[in-house]
Each structure stands twice: as C-alpha cells, then as structure tokens.
N, C-alpha and C positions, 0 to 999 in steps of 0.2 A: 684174694684181697678184694673182690669184689662183695664177698659176704662180711667182712669187716667194715665195709662202707656201709651198707645195708644196717648192720646192727647200730652204726655210730648215727646213722639218719633216724632209726626207730628211738635211740635212747635219747636223742636231742630233742625229740617231740613229746616225750613221755609227759613232763610237767605240763604242757597244754592239754593232756588227755586225762586230767582228774575231773572229779563230778563237778567242780567249781566252773572250770571251763568249758563243760558241756551245757552249762545252763547260762551260759553267756556272761558269766563273770569271773573276773581275774582272782587268784588265789589271795588270801588275806596276808597282808604285809604287817608283821609286828613291828611295833616301833619302839626299839629300846626295852627298858625292863617295865612293860605295862603289866596291869594285873590281870590275870587269867578271866576270861568270861567278863571282861567289862562291856561297857555299853556299845562301843564301836564294834567289838567282836559278836555281841549277839544280834546288833543290826547286821551284819554280814551274813549270818548263818540265816537270818528271818528273809534276807532277799534270796539265798540260795533256795531255802525251802520253799518259798512262795512261787519263785520261777518253775522249780521242780513240780510242784503242785498244778501249776498253769498248764505246762507242757503235758501233763498225763489227763488233766480236763479236755485239752484241745484234742488229744488222742481218742478220748472216749465220743467227743463229738463227730471226729471222723468215722470212727466205728459204725455210729447210729447212721450216719449219711450213706456208708458204704452199704451196708446192710440194706437199707431201705432201696439204694440204686441198684445193687445186684440181686435182690431177692426176685427168683424167677421159677415159674413151676415148669422144670425141663420134662419133656415126655420120655428122655432115656433116664431107665434108672440109675445107670453108671454116672450120668452128668448130674442127677438128684443128689445121690450120695456124696460126690466129690464137694458140691457146694455146700451141703449140710455138714461134711466133715471139717471144711473151710470156717464155715460160721461158728462151729464147735470150738475150735481152735482159739479163734479170735476172740470167743466169749470168755473162755477160760483164762486167756491174757488177760482181759479187760478185767476180770474179778480178783485175779492178782493185783493187777494196778490198782482196785478200788480199795482193797486192803492196805496197799503202800500209800494211798492218799489219807485214809484214817491213821495211819501210822505218821505221817507227816503234820495232819492236825495235831495228834496227841504231844508231838514234837514242838510244833508251834507255840502251844499252850504252856510247855514246859519253858521255852524261851521266855515267854511272858511272865512267868511266876519265877525267874531267876534261878531255875532248878537244872537249866541245860548246862552240859559239858561235864556231869561229873557221874560217875559210875553209880549205878542202882545199887551194886552190891556192896562195895567197900567203899564209895565215896571218893576215891580218889581222881583227879583230873583226866578226863579222856583224852585230852589232845588236840590242839587245832586240826594239825594234818590229818588224823583219822577222822575227825568229824567232817572235815573238807571230802574225804574220800567216801565217807558213809555217814551222811547229815543226820538219820535216826539212829545213829548208833547210842545205846543206852548202857553199856558195859565198855569198860576199859580192855585192853587186849588181853591183859593176864586172865581176868574174869571170863571173857568169851572164850580164850583156849580151855580154860578148866569145865566151862560148861560143855564145850564140844567134845572135850576127852571122856566126861560123864556121860554124855549121850552115846557116844561109842560103845562105851562099856555097857551101857543098859541094853540097847538095841545090837550090841554083837558086830557092829559093822565096822 
C-alpha cells in the first residue's frame, strides 16, 4: 500500500518536473483553437531558451571560480591526480554545455526567423509538449525515431 502511495506522489509531481518548470516557467497553456507557433508560443519558447542559456552561462562562471579557488599544487601525487581528474570531468561537462549553448543560440535564431517548431526532415509540427520537454528539438518524434533506428543499424548497437 505504501508503494502505491509513493507512485501516486511521484506521478502527481511529474508535470512540475518538465523542462519548462526547471527553468522557472510554467508549461504553455493553449487557448482554444489557436494557430500553431503563433507569437505567444514563440515568446514562451524564447523565455524557456533564454532562461536555460542563462543557467548554463551561470554554471560556466561557477566552474571558472571553482577552478581558480580550488587550484592547489598538492605535494601528494594521489591528491594531485584526484584534483586533475575532477577538473577534467568538470571541463568535459562544460564542453558539452558549450555545445548545448550553441544549439540554444541556433534554436533562438530559428524562433526569430519563424522557422521554429517544425520538423527539419518532413516539415510537420513538432508539437508544444515535445518542445517543452526538449526545446532544441528540430525533428518530430517519428523522424527522430527513424534516425535512431538507422543509427542502430549502422553502428550495430
């Protein structure tokens, strides 16, 4: 019985855990039969993308500060190796985030050009909920699935 209660609690909080909520914004509420990717929707996604970009940039600043503050020349080789490994891991993470910032910038330019929200391969609407889950998505679910299947076939994985 306690397990069911935990599941209910977890499921009831799921909507608050989407990417929009993580960036401090409520999910988009569609009004009636509004046109897909209208100005209100584009503004909503610009807010999400800019908030996400700001969070990533703040993380970069924290990393630089942390590395300056923590940099020490440990006499013990094991301590020095541990610190170097931590810095290496942190720099790899920041490199991935740098690439993500580039992707966010590319997506923001697509929003400005009214080219956002439509699949690059087939031109169909990607969908508001998918874009809230992954604001940088440029493929619809079907095309993304086909790409993943093709990749598995090529790599054999």
